[in-house]
C-alpha positions in Angstrom: -2.8 -25.9 -7.7 -0.1 -28.2 -8.4 2.8 -26.1 -8.2 3.6 -25.4 -4.3 5.6 -22.6 -3.3 8.5 -25.0 -2.9 8.6 -26.0 -6.4 8.0 -22.1 -7.5 11.2 -21.0 -5.6 13.1 -24.6 -7.3 12.0 -23.1 -10.1 13.6 -19.6 -9.9 16.7 -20.7 -8.5 17.3 -21.5 -12.5 17.7 -17.7 -12.8 21.0 -18.1 -10.3 19.6 -14.8 -9.0 19.2 -12.5 -12.3 16.2 -11.8 -14.1 18.3 -12.1 -17.7 17.0 -12.6 -21.3 18.6 -15.7 -21.1 17.9 -17.1 -17.5 14.4 -16.5 -18.2 14.3 -18.1 -21.4 16.0 -20.9 -20.2 13.5 -21.2 -17.2 10.6 -21.0 -19.6 12.0 -24.1 -21.5 12.4 -26.1 -18.7 8.7 -24.7 -17.7 7.3 -25.4 -20.9 8.4 -29.8 -20.4 5.7 -29.5 -17.8 1.9 -29.9 -17.8 0.2 -26.8 -18.6 -1.4 -27.1 -15.3 1.9 -26.2 -14.0 2.8 -23.5 -15.9 -0.6 -22.1 -15.2 0.4 -22.9 -11.1 3.8 -21.0 -11.9 2.1 -17.8 -13.1 -0.3 -18.1 -10.1 2.8 -18.1 -7.8 4.4 -15.6 -9.3 2.1 -12.9 -9.3 1.3 -13.5 -5.8 4.9 -13.3 -5.1 4.8 -10.0 -7.0 1.8 -8.9 -5.6 3.0 -9.0 -1.9 5.9 -6.8 -2.9 3.1 -4.3 -4.2 3.5 -2.0 -0.7 3.9 1.6 -0.2 7.4 0.6 2.1 9.1 -0.4 -0.9 7.3 1.9 -3.9 8.2 4.6 -1.9 12.2 3.9 -2.0 13.9 6.2 -4.6 15.7 4.7 -7.6 19.0 4.2 -5.8 21.4 5.4 -8.2 19.9 8.4 -10.0 19.0 11.9 -8.5 16.3 14.5 -9.7 17.1 18.3 -10.2 18.8 19.7 -7.6 19.6 16.3 -5.8 16.7 15.5 -4.8 15.6 11.7 -4.6 14.3 10.2 -7.9 11.1 8.1 -7.6 10.6 4.9 -9.1 7.6 4.9 -11.7 5.0 2.3 -12.0 6.9 0.2 -14.6 10.8 0.3 -12.6 8.7 -0.8 -9.5 7.2 -3.4 -11.4 10.7 -4.6 -12.6 12.3 -4.0 -9.2 9.9 -6.4 -7.6 10.3 -9.3 -10.7 14.0 -8.6 -9.9 13.6 -9.6 -6.2 11.8 -12.4 -6.8 14.6 -13.6 -9.4 17.2 -13.0 -6.4 15.3 -16.2 -5.0 13.3 -16.9 -1.8 15.4 -15.8 0.7 15.8 -12.4 -0.8 12.5 -12.0 -1.2 11.2 -13.1 2.4 14.2 -10.8 3.7 13.2 -7.9 2.3 9.5 -8.1 4.4 11.7 -7.7 7.5 14.0 -5.3 6.1 13.2 -2.9 3.7 16.6 -1.5 3.4 17.2 -4.9 1.5 14.8 -4.2 -1.4 16.8 -1.1 -2.1 19.8 -2.3 -4.4 16.7 -3.8 -6.4 16.0 -0.2 -7.5 18.9 0.6 -9.1 18.6 1.9 -12.7 21.5 -1.2 -13.6 18.8 -4.1 -12.4 15.8 -5.0 -14.2 13.8 -8.3 -13.7 11.8 -7.3 -16.3 12.3 -10.5 -18.6 10.5 -12.4 -15.7 7.1 -11.6 -16.2 7.3 -12.8 -19.8 8.2 -16.6 -18.5 4.8 -17.9 -18.0 3.8 -16.6 -21.0 6.5 -18.2 -23.2 6.5 -21.2 -21.3 2.8 -21.7 -22.3 3.7 -20.8 -25.7 6.6 -23.4 -26.3 4.4 -25.7 -24.8 0.7 -25.3 -26.8 1.7 -23.5 -30.0 -0.6 -21.0 -28.5 -0.3 -17.6 -27.6 -1.8 -17.5 -23.5 -4.8 -15.0 -22.9 -4.5 -15.1 -18.9 -5.4 -13.7 -15.8 -4.2 -14.8 -12.6 -5.9 -14.7 -9.1 -3.5 -11.6 -8.3 -2.9 -8.6 -10.0 0.9 -7.5 -10.0 0.5 -4.6 -11.6 1.7 -1.6 -9.4 -0.1 0.1 -6.5 -2.9 -3.0 -6.9 -2.5 -4.4 -3.3 -4.9 -1.9 -1.8 -3.9 -3.4 1.6 -0.3 -2.2 0.6 -0.8 0.7 0.2 -3.3 1.8 2.8 -3.3 5.7 1.6 -4.4 5.2 -1.8 -8.1 3.1 -0.6 -11.0 4.5 -2.0 
């Protein structure tokens, strides 16, 4: 893999901290001007960054700005948790690293206003722009919520 973590975070820095439709489109365009192997490398680093955040201590946090009936905490769905993890990655290396040491730093990214979903589509869009073809891909790490068995010890079977 040619894309190092430093390369990955340098590319993520182009998002200016947020995975908006526009910032992710610009990142996909930037990535599409690189060799396909770099697009694959970016996808691998991206999947691993999300996988590492796939932990019970983050996924069981409630959505910070919503409450359920009778004021009880509103849990994150699997999609909301995935998009929150994307938002943490989009915020950059310093934020991504900090949440592992302080779970409370993840909380703002659970907000219903904070959605990093657009970041999921960057590798596929970059590949399509570079090759003119859709990408039927898989990565070493699965980034879907609850796939990191080490991060969810109670889900182990």
